[in-house]
TORZAKOL-64121 format. One record per residue: residue in one letter; x, y negated, z negated of N, C-alpha, C, CB in turn. Coordinates in steps of 0.05 Angstrom, whole numbers, plus 5000, padded with zeros to 4 digits. Each point is the difference from the previous one (the first is absolute). Glycine has a CB too. Example, Ala and Ser with C-alpha at 12.3 -4.5 7.8 and 13.67 -1.06 7.14 Angstrom:
! TORZAKOL-64121
A526451144844498249765000501849765000496250234975
S503149565039501649764999498549784986502450135043
END
This chain:
! TORZAKOL-64121
M650857315496502950005000501050034971500249705042
H502050454955501050054973503149995001495950284988
N505449784989502949964999501650245010499149714962
A499650515042501550235010500449975030498250294964
A503749875047500449995029497450095014505050104995
L494349755026497450045012500150245019499049514996
P498850665005499850205021499249865026498750364966
L503049655054499649855024499250175024503349664983
P494550285031499450145025501949915022495250034987
T504850105035502049955021498849925026503050334978
F498649545039499349955028502450025016496249704987
D503550325039502350035019501149735006498050425020
A504249504968501349745004501149975028501049984952
G499650255061501149985027498049875019502750404992
A494849655005498049875017499449724991498050445008
A502449504966499349734990502349805003496950224968
S505549885035502349825001500349865026502350304968
A498549455030500649845025503050015006496149704991
A505450474994502950015004500750135026500750014951
P501549915062500850125026501550264996500249555020
H499050624961501350254994498150235006502849784964
A498350465036498450245003498250024975503550235029
P494249914973498350044977501450144977496150015030
L503149944946501250124977499450305000499549584974
A502550575016499650294998498050084979504750065015
V494949774965498050064979498149774998503350294974
P494249765018498149784997500749834976496450285022
M503049464980500449824978497650014981502849715029
Q497650194947497949994981498949724996502050404977
F495649585014498849744995498250024976500249875049
T498949904941498150004978497949795004503550174969
R494249865018497849805002500249804977497150345024
Y502249414983499949794979498049795009504850084987
R492949924999497949805004499349975029501649764960
G497850465053499150005027502249985021496049804983
L506550205008502349995019501550265000500349504992
S501050565030501950225001502849884997496950285030
L504649824951502749904995502050215011498549754959
G503550155056502150175011502749884994496950175035
S505249984972502749914996501449935026500250294960
H501349495039502049935020502649984986496649765030
F505650284985502749994988501749835017499550464980
Q501749335008501949835015502950084993496649625000
P505050445020502750094995501749774988499650325038
I502249764945502149834989502650115010497349874958
F504249975056502450105015502649924985497449965043
S504450234957502749944991501549875023500050394968
I501249385028501449865021502450165009498549564981
A503050565000502450155006499350255016502249824959
H495650325033499450265013498349965025500250214955
G498549565048498349965023497650185002504049855023
R495050234954497650174999498449954975502450355027
A495249764973498249974977501050174976496149905031
V504249974946500750154976497849994979504849895009
G493049984998497849984982497549905015503149924961
Y494650125026497449915012498349884978500350365035
E498649404970498249884981497150095007503149604994
G495650514986497250085003498149765000501150444979
L497349535041498149785002497250105006503749705017
V494450194969497250105003498749865024499750084951
R498750085064498449905022497150094996504050015032
A494249804970497150064995498449945025500649894951
Q497350275053498249955022497250084993503750075032
H494349804980497250074997499350255016498949514992
D498850605003499250255013499749965030497750144959
D501849625050499849955029502749945013495449834992
G506750204992502749975011501249724997498850345032
R499649474959501049734996502049994977495749815018
P506750074986501949984979499249804979503650145032
E497249914943499749814979502849914991495650214984
S504849545011502749904994500850104972499349605029
P503350454968501050084973499349794979503750255021
A496449494986499349804980497150024991503449705021
A494850364998497250034992499650244983498649785042
L502850444964499850244984501049954972500750285041
L501549594956501249964973498449794984504450115019
A493849754994498349814986497450134990501949635028
M497650624979497550134993499850074970499950175046
P502249924941499750074971499249764984503550355005
R494849704975498849784984501549944974495750135019
N506150044973501549964976502750155001495749934974
G505850045005502750134999499950305002501549614974
R496550515012499850295001499450105028498450004952
E499849875062499450085027502449955019495149904992
C506449895003502449955016502050234996499349504996
L501050584979501950224995499050265013501249784957
E496250275043499050245013500450005030496650044963
L503049735050500549985028503050035006496049705006
D505650184977502950035003500950294999500649554979
R498250605002500750284997498950175023500049944951
A497749995059498950145023501849975024495449934983
C505649835022501849955022502750154997497949555006
R503250454970502550144995499650305005501449654967
T496450465023499450285004499850075030497650014957
L501149825058499650035029502750005014495549794997
H506250024997502649975013501850244993499649505000
M500450584975501750234992499250255015500649794955
Q496850265047499050245014500750005029496350044967
N503349725046500649985029503050015006495749745005
F505850154977502950015003501050294997500449534982
A498650614998500850274995499450195023499449924951
R498550025065499250185021501649975026495549974981
Q506449855019501749955024502950064994496749655016
A504750415005502950054998501349734997499850425028
S501649544950501249744994502950014992495649854986
G505650395016502850034992500549924971501349915047
Q500649914949500649904973499149724996503950304998
A494349605019499249724999498449944975499949995050
W500349764942498549904977497149945008504249814979
L494050205002497349895003499849764981498050465012
F501549314999499749754984497049974994504149785020
L495250214955497249964992499749744984499350505000
N498949335009499449764984498450074976500149725042
L500750174935498650054975499149734990502750424989
N494749555006498949754990500849974971496150025033
S506349874963501149994973498349824981504550085020
Q494149724991498449834984497850154985501049625032
Y497650554983497950164988501150244985496949855036
L505450244972501250224985500649914972502050185042
V498949574955500749904973497449924985504449845018
S493850034996497649904986498150234991500449585026
E499550634990498150224993501450214983497649915043
R505050104956501550194983499050285004500949634967
P499250485057498950275004502050214991497449835039
D501750424963501750234993502350015020496050264981
I506449765009502449995018500550275013501949634972
G496550575024500450265012499050025028499850194956
F498849615055498850025026502050065022496549684985
T505750175016502150035021501350284997500849505002
R499750584974501250274996498150225012502349844958
D495250145036498150205011499849985030497449984957
L502749775054499849965029502450135014497449584992
L505050384996502450135012499750305000502849614984
Q496350504994499750294999497950105020501249994952
A496649875051497950085018500849985029496749864966
S504949945041500849965028502550165008498049554997
G503650514984502550145006502349825009497250395011
V502349354988502249815008501949974976496949755032
P505750304972501949974978500149714990502750375019
A497649604955499949734988502249825011498150204959
H504249915048502249835010499449885028503250284972
R494749815040499349895026497649804999501650435020
L497649514956497949804996501149744989496750384991
V502849405024500849744991497549844992504150015031
I495949914944497749854989500549705004499150364966
E499349515051500349725005498249844981501050095048
I500249714939498549824982500649715008500050354962
I498149485033500549715003500449884973497249985043
E505449974950500649934972498849744992504250255005
S495249575014499049744992497150014991503149795032
E495550434973497250034993499750064970499050165046
V503149934941499750114973501049814979500650465019
R497849494961500849834978501150164976496549675014
D502450574982500850174978502550165009495250034981
Q507149855016502550135009500650264985501749555013
A497750454962500750244984498350245009501149714961
Q496350245045498350225009500950105028496249814973
L504550005044501050075027502550174998498049585019
K503850344963502550154997499450284990502549584991
R495550454993499350274990499150185023498749804955
F499650095063499250165023502350065019495549804996
I506250005008502450055017501750224988499949525016
R500550474958501650214987498850275004501549674966
H495850355033498650255005500550105028496549874966
F503349955054500450085028502950105004496449675015
R505450194972502850085003500550284987501449515000
Q497350544977500350264987498950225018499749784955
L498350165061498950195019502050065022495449844990
G506449975015501950025022499549825023500650464986
C497449375012499349825022501949765002495250134995
L504849745028501549755003498149774996503250215032
I497949564961498449754995500849795020499650114951
A498449775062500549785019498549764991500850325038
I500449444964498649754996499249905027502749894958
D494750055045499049915026499649695000497750445006
D502549455018499449715004501949824984495250125010
F507349964986501849834985500649755016502050404977
G498049375009500449755013497449855004503950195022
A493849944972497449865002499049944972499050245043
G499249564955498749944975502049934978496350315013
H503549844964501649934977502350214996496049794979
S504950335043502250194998502549874989498150265039
N503449884945502549894989501950224994497549614981
F505050325017502150204996500050114972502749785035
D496250084946499950104973498550284999500049534982
R497950485034498550265001501750225013495749745003
I505950185017501750205013502050114980499549775044
W501850064941502050094980498550184979502949595006
D494750344987498550144979498950275010498949564980
L499950445044498750245010501950195014495849745004
Q506450165007502050165013498850185022502849984958
P495949905062498750175020502250135018496049705000
D503250535011501850135019500149865027499150444977
I498649455030499649875026498549744996500050455024
V500849344991498549755000499249935028502549844959
K494950105046499049935026499749695001497650465005
I503949425014499949715003497449915014505149995002
D493649824987497549905011500349905028498549884954
R499650175062500049935029500549705005496850375007
R502349464975500349715005502949925001495649934977
L506150205008502849935000501350055028500350104951
I499250135061501250065026498749825021500950474986
R496649465011498749825019501349724998495750264997
D504649644979501149734997503049995007496649924964
A504850315031502850005007500549975030500850294961
G497249805055500249975029499849715009498150455004
N500949384979499649715007501949824985495350105008
S506350004973501749834984502550144992496049764982
P506450135027502550124991500349994970502049865043
R496849954943500249984971498650244987500249505003
V497450565007498550234989501450265007495749755004
E505650265020501650245007502250054980498949925048
R502449864944502250044980498850084973502749655024
I495050244969498750094975499350295001498149544994
L500850555029499350285003502450184997496349875031
N505950054981502550164998500950014971501349875046
G498549904940500849994972498250184982501649535007
I495850474999498250174985500750305004496349655004
V504350425021500750285005502650074985497849985046
S504149844954502550054985499550044971502549745034
L495950084954499450034971498550254994499849514997
L498450575020498550254995501950245001495849805019
H506150195000502050225001501750004975500149965050
E500749814940501549984976498450124976502549595018
A494950384983498350104979499550305002497849564998
G503250575024499850285003497650105015502450034959
S496349795056497550075015500650005030497249804964
L501650405049500050005029497949805010501450485002
V498949415022498349795009498650075026503149674978
V494350295023498450025024499049735008498650474987
V501849455038498849765010497550085015504549765004
E493250154985497550095012498749775016499350334963
G498849755054498549805016501649905024497749874959
V504250295051501649925023498350035025504450144977
E495149645037498150015023501249915026496549924967
S506050005034501249915025503050085000496749625003
E504550375021502850075003501849804984499050205045
P500549544957501749824983499850064970499349655035
E498450424955499750084972501550264995495649774997
A504350425022501550254997503049954998496450245025
L504649574992502849945000500849874974499949945049
L498449894940500549884974500150214978497849585015
A500450614986499850214979502550185000495149995004
I506150065019502350185000502649855001497150345023
A502849404972502349825003502650134994497149634989
A504550435032502550154996502149834987498950275040
N500949464962502049834989499149874974501849915046
A496050204943499049894974499650234981497749615024
A500750354956499650214980497850195011501349694961
N499650545048498250185014497750094983503850155027
A493749844984497850154988500550305007496749605004
D502050574981500350295004497950125018502150024956
M495549885042497750115015498249785010500250424973
V498349645048498149805011497350145005503949755022
Q494150084979497350095004498449785014500250314959
G498249765060498449805014499050085027502549664975
F495750185036498850075026502050015023495849794983
F506450065014502050015021501250285004501149524990
F499150634988501150275001497950215004503749844971
A494150145015497850205002497649904986503350375003
R494349685009497549944987499150244984498749675036
P499650294943499050234985498450185018499949724958
Q500550545038498650215015499450234981502249865043
P495850314963499550234983502350205000495249945009
R506350075013502150195003502749904990497550195039
L504049984948502749944992501950045023499050134952
G503249725048502050045021501049745011497950445011
D504549575001501249775013498649955026504450094978
P495149655028498949945027502150065021497049654981
P502250405044502050065021502049775003496650275024
G506049814978502149805005500949854975498249965045
A501050134931500849854976503049974996495850164979
A505650075025502949994996501449815020499850474983
E499249545042501249825020499449714994499450365034
R498249584955499449734993501849894978495250095012
F505450084968501849914979502849965010497250244966
A503749955052502749975011500249745016500550495003
S497449445012500049755015500049764982497550235037
L500949784941500049774982502749964986495150094992
L506250135001502649984987502049885019498950394971
R501049695054501849885020499449705003500450455024
G497049494978499249725003500949834976496150155027
R503749974949500849854976503049955000496150194975
Q505450015034502949975001500849785019500550494989
W498249505034500549795019499149734989499550325038
H498349684948499049754988502149904979495250145008
G505850054976502149934981502549895013498250344969
L502649795053502349905014499549735012501350475011
G496249494998499249745011500249784980497150235032
R502049834943500249804978502949944994495650174981
S506050045018502949964995501349835022500250444975
A499049625050501149855022499149714999500150415028
D497349544964499049734997501649854979495450165014
L505249984964501649874979502849935009497450264966
Q503949925048502649955011500049785021501250474991
H496749535026499849795020499649724987498150345032
Y500349654948499449754986502649894987495350154991
A506350034997502549924987502149935021498950284960
R501149875062502249975020500049725012499750495010
G497949394991499849735011501449794984495750135019
I504849934956501449804983502750104990495549834986
E505250425023502550124990502549855008497750445002
E502349445022502349855009500449754982499350175047
L498549694946500249784982501150094973496249775024
F502950464967500950114974503150055001495450224992
R505549905030502950055002501649745001499050435025
Q499949374988501449745001500249884972498349935047
A499550104937500149894973502150154983495149885004
L505150385000502150164985502849905008496850404998
A503649575028502649915009500749734989499550275042
E498649544958500549734990500650014970497049815036
L501550354949500550024971502750124995495150054992
A505750155023502650134996502349805006498050455012
E501549375008502149825008500149764981499450145047
H498349744947500049744985499450044970498649785042
Q500450454950499550064972497949814987504750184997
Q493549725019497949834990497350125008502949585003
F495550494977497650165006497849845014501150274961
A498049515027497749855011500549915029498849854954
P503550025052500449925028500150235020502549624982
S498350625009500150235018497250105009504350134978
C493649785007497350105005498549825020500050194955
R501249605055498549805016498650135024503349654986
G498250515029498850125024497750184993504449985022
L495850184957497850174992497649854992503350334985
L497249445001497749854989498449865022502649934959
N498550065065498549885023498150205013503849695007
D496550564986498350215012497450014985504050275016
P493649734997497550004986499450254984498349715035
R503250514970499650244984501349994973499750255043
T502349584953501650004975498349894977504249945027
V496050214951498749924975502049884980496550365007
R505749774989502049914982502750145005496449904965
C505849995026502650125000501149994972500849885049
Y500850324943501250004973502450195000495549894978
L506150095002502550154999500150164974502449655028
L498350604973500350184977502850084997495350175006
D505549894968502750114996499950305001501249604972
E501150535023500150295002498150144981504849955014
A494749934963498350124980497049955005503749954967
G495749895054497349945007498949744989499450485001
Y502249374983499149754989499949785022501950134954
Q496149715045499849785020501849774990495250135013
V506749795004502049804993499649745015503250374989
S494649615026499449755014497149944995503650085036
P495649674966497149945001498850105025500749594972
N496750455028498550065025500249755018496950324977
V503849735049500149785019497650055019505149944997
Y493149865004497550035016500149825024497450114959
P501549975064499649825022497849804994501650365032
L498549414982498149794995497250105005503449665012
H496250505010497350095006498850184979501249965048
Y500650184937498950184979499749854974502250395023
Q499449414971499749864975497149884998504949885000
Q494050055022497349895000497950214993501549655033
R499250604969498150224995500450144973499750065050
L502349854935500650134975497649984981504949905006
N494450324982497750014982500949954972497550325031
L501849454958501049934973498750174978500749545017
R497350624990498850184980502150214991495449935020
F506650114998502150204993502649864992497850335032
A501949434959502449844993501950144981497249605007
P501850554972502050134982501850205014496749954964
L502550155060501650205014501549895024496750334986
L502849425021501349895024503049964997495749785009
C505250164967502949954996501350284996499249544980
G502750525038501450264998502649994985497850125042
D503049654947502649974988500350214978500149515010
S502250644991500750214980498250245000501849634973
A496250385045498450245003501750235010495849735009
N503550514984501550245009498350165019502650014956
W498450035069498650145020501450265008498349575017
S503350544965501650245006498250245006503749824972
H493850185017498250225005498649995027499350024951
K501149765063498749975026501650145022498049564985
H500650555034501350155022501849825016496150325002
Y503249435001501749835017502749944987495949795018
H504350244955502649974987501650265001498149654971
Y500750575019501750244998500650125027498050094956
R500349885065500750105026502349835012495250165006
A504749584990502249835010502750084986496749635009
M503250424965502450084986501150275009498449734961
R499850455046500950275008501150005029496650194970
Q502449625046500949995028501049715006496750365014
P505649574975501049735004500649945030502050024954
G497449735053500549925028497850065019504750064990
I493150075001497850085018497549854991502050465009
V496749415011497549864993497850204992501349625032
Q497550344945497950174991497349865004503150214965
V494949945043497249895003498250164982500949865048
S498050004932498350144980497350075012502449764963
R496250415023497150045005498449764991500650514995
P497149455016498349784989499450054970498049935046
Y502149864938499450034971498849744990503750344994
L495149664983498949774988502149854984495450224998
S505249545010502149854986499049904973502049865044
V499550184935499249904973500249704999501550434980
A500149455038500449714999497549845007504750095012
D493750015007497649855007497650175006503049655017
S497250614977497850195004499150015030498649914953
R503450095065499450025028501650235012499049515003
L499950625017501550225014502349885015495850285003
C506549854995502349925016501750245006500049544979
I502050425039502250195004502549854995497450295033
T504849854960502549874993502250115017498449934953
L503149895059502650065013502249964979498349875047
S503550324952502249984980502650125011496650024962
Q505649875029502650115007502149894981498750035049
T503450124947502249924982501649785014500150464978
V501149375005501749785010501949934977496549825033
T505950114974502049934979499949694995503050395014
V496649544961499949724991501949974976495249945017
D506749884985501949954978501450264992497249624983
G503450555037501550244996498450234988503949714993
L493550255003498350214989497850085020501049834953
R498150425045498050095019497249914990502950405013
H495549495004497349914994498150125021501749574979
V495750395016498050085020498449765008499750474980
F500449465045498549785012497250115007504249775018
C493750094973497250095005498449785013500350314961
C498049785058498249815013497350145001503749785028
D494250104959497350115001498549885024500050054950
L498650135064498349925023497150054993503750115033
D494649714976497150024995498950245016499649504991
W498850674995498850235014496949985000504050294986
Q494849674991497249944997498150155018501549564986
D498250715009497950155014500249985030497149944960
R505350085051500349975029498550235014504549774994
END
C-alpha cells in the first residue's frame, strides 16, 4: 500500500448487495488489505425539508475470502502505527471516491471520514485529496471532509489542513459533536460548514426532557455559529420526531437506521418522501398536543387567577388577593410588576412551596426592585391588556426550576400593573 490512489480491481456489487434494489448498472470496486476484501457502503443523509437524500457517508465493509464479514472495528485495529493507519485511511477514501463516482448521484455530497489524529501526527503530503479528486472526477464542492475535532491536540496543524481542504473547494464537517471533549470553542475556531450531533444526545433526549432542551439549545447555537446540523444515529420514530422538532430549533439533516441502512447503491429507499411527510405531520400534531397540554394545565387554575385579579382591583391589596391561588398545589409564587417591568411587591409563596425553597439560590429569591420587562409574560401582558397570558415553560431565575407564568394587566392605585403567578412545571 502506498500514498497514491490505489488501482482497484472490480466485482459486481449487484450480486453482492443485500439491498432491496435492482442490481447496479456498473460493477463496484474493491481493494485487498491483509487478506480481506474491502468494499464501500453508503448511508444516506436526508434533508428534512426536502424529504430526500442530499448526501451519502462512505463506510468501509470488509469480508474474508469465504464470505465471512469482518467488523469495521476489527479492521481499523489492524494497523500497527500511525503511518499504517494513515495508509488504511487513504485506501478507504480512495475506494469510496471511486465507487461514488461510478454511480448516478445528482448533486449529492459524499461525506468522507478523515482520521484527523493521524493526519496531524504523520504530517503527510497535503496533495493526496487534490489528486484523488482529479482521478475520480468528483467536483471538490461535492466532497465533505468529516473530522472528529476532539481527537486532535495540535489545533494549528489541524487548521492548516482544513484551510487546504477549503482552498480545494471542499466542505468541512465536525463529526460526533457532543461526545468526549467536544466544545464550542473549537466550533468558533474551525468554523465548520456542517456539524454532526453525536448519537448519544438524540438517544438521551428521548428519555429526558432536560436533555431534549439541551439538544435544542445546541442546535440553535450551531446555527448561530453558521453551521448546518445533522442529527446522526436516529434509530426509532420517537428519535426521528425529536430530530425534526417543528416547535424547537430545527436540525437540517438526519442520518440513521430508521431512515436507511448503508448499502452499496446510492439512492433514496422506497417511500422516503412519504415517511418524512408523515413525520412532519406527526411532529406538528405533537407540538399542538404540547400546546394543548400547556393550556389545559393553566386553564385549571385560570378561574382562581381571575378571582385574584378582581379582588386586587377592588380592594387594592396584593397579598390578600392571592389567597385562593396560594391554596392550589400548582402555584409557586405570585408577584406584581409595574408598567416598566419592575417588581413592586415581594414574592408571595404558598405554604406548601415555602417548605421546598432551595436556600442555595437565596441571592435570587428576593425579587424586590428586580426588572422583568424583558420577560415574555410582562411584555405580552402589556401589549394585550385585559387578556390572560400563558407563557412557555422556562427556567425561573428565582429558584432554578421550570415554571410557566400566568400574567394580566390590572389597575392598582390608578396605574397599570401586571399581576403574575408562576406555576410549577418541572419536566411534566
